[in-house]
Backbone as CSV, one residue per row, in Angstrom:
resi,resn,N_x,N_y,N_z,CA_x,CA_y,CA_z,C_x,C_y,C_z
1,VAL,-6.627,17.004,27.756,-6.442,16.173,26.717,-6.572,16.836,25.058
2,LYS,-5.548,16.073,24.667,-4.848,17.563,23.632,-5.466,16.881,22.357
3,ALA,-6.244,17.719,21.625,-6.722,17.100,20.296,-5.682,16.822,19.534
4,ALA,-6.185,15.647,18.050,-5.418,15.203,17.268,-4.695,16.673,15.832
5,PRO,-3.359,16.263,15.732,-3.134,16.919,15.328,-3.580,17.097,13.689
6,ALA,-4.075,18.639,13.550,-4.461,18.017,11.777,-3.884,17.842,10.777
7,VAL,-2.079,17.975,10.748,-1.446,17.510,9.474,-1.161,16.214,10.293
8,PRO,-0.613,14.987,9.342,-0.172,13.990,9.847,1.270,13.672,10.119
9,GLU,2.198,12.992,10.570,2.855,13.136,10.547,3.922,11.966,9.440
10,PRO,4.991,12.747,8.885,6.255,12.150,8.615,6.037,9.972,7.786
11,GLY,6.051,10.106,9.160,5.994,9.070,9.645,4.679,7.989,9.080
12,THR,3.352,8.630,9.694,2.008,8.113,8.829,1.882,8.633,7.041
13,TYR,2.728,9.498,7.168,2.478,9.260,4.898,3.398,7.866,4.823
14,ALA,4.802,7.488,5.963,5.757,6.625,4.904,4.883,5.398,5.309
15,LEU,4.283,5.219,6.518,3.218,3.758,6.335,2.529,3.385,5.456
16,MET,1.404,4.651,5.368,0.534,4.886,4.117,0.912,4.706,3.097
17,GLY,2.583,4.824,2.563,2.954,4.403,1.095,3.268,3.586,1.118
18,LEU,4.129,2.541,2.242,4.726,1.506,1.891,3.077,0.410,1.751
19,GLY,2.048,0.775,2.546,0.995,0.060,2.431,0.452,0.142,1.068
20,MET,0.042,1.101,0.394,-0.333,0.633,-0.764,0.802,0.423,-1.756
21,ALA,2.316,0.243,-1.786,3.020,-0.346,-2.485,3.010,-1.916,-2.667
22,GLY,2.772,-2.240,-1.091,2.223,-3.546,-1.227,0.981,-4.438,-1.495
23,LEU,0.097,-3.695,-1.431,-0.808,-4.062,-2.104,-1.063,-3.366,-3.682
24,GLY,0.188,-3.168,-4.284,-0.122,-2.819,-5.890,1.126,-3.881,-6.520
25,LEU,2.294,-4.229,-5.457,3.186,-5.386,-5.572,2.112,-6.756,-6.175
26,ALA,0.999,-6.860,-4.592,0.671,-8.175,-4.378,-0.747,-8.418,-6.106
27,THR,-0.832,-7.343,-5.747,-2.194,-7.310,-7.028,-0.993,-7.516,-8.322
28,ARG,0.346,-7.076,-8.479,0.429,-7.133,-9.973,1.199,-8.403,-10.028
29,ARG,1.336,-8.839,-8.776,1.938,-10.908,-8.530,0.939,-11.694,-9.123
30,ARG,-0.340,-11.292,-8.142,-1.626,-12.104,-8.917,-2.002,-12.135,-10.329
31,ARG,-1.854,-10.615,-11.310,-2.253,-10.909,-12.376,-1.012,-11.395,-13.040
32,ALA,0.162,-11.748,-12.668,1.118,-11.967,-13.280,0.945,-13.814,-13.342
33,GLN,0.866,-14.497,-12.106,0.069,-15.389,-12.190,-0.986,-15.581,-12.852
34,GLN,-2.090,-15.111,-12.466,-3.274,-15.402,-13.499,-2.896,-15.712,-15.203
35,ALA,-1.926,-14.516,-15.556,-1.762,-14.474,-17.107,-0.808,-15.985,-17.399
36,ALA,-0.127,-16.299,-16.777,1.351,-17.524,-16.738,0.171,-18.561,-16.463
37,ALA,-1.025,-18.764,-16.269,-1.226,-20.193,-15.765,-2.628,-20.357,-16.997
38,GLY,-2.895,-19.105,-17.805,-4.353,-19.102,-18.526,-3.073,-19.440,-20.436
39,GLN,-1.812,-18.846,-20.259,-1.186,-19.331,-21.297,-0.796,-21.281,-21.900
């Protein structure tokens, strides 16, 4: 049985970064739509 490596692979960082970027874009769009609806 192999133990999990202590340092994540670069692909893990890439997936995490893409997920965070996606969440940021979704939040930004939602705020822009709310601001446009309020005008």
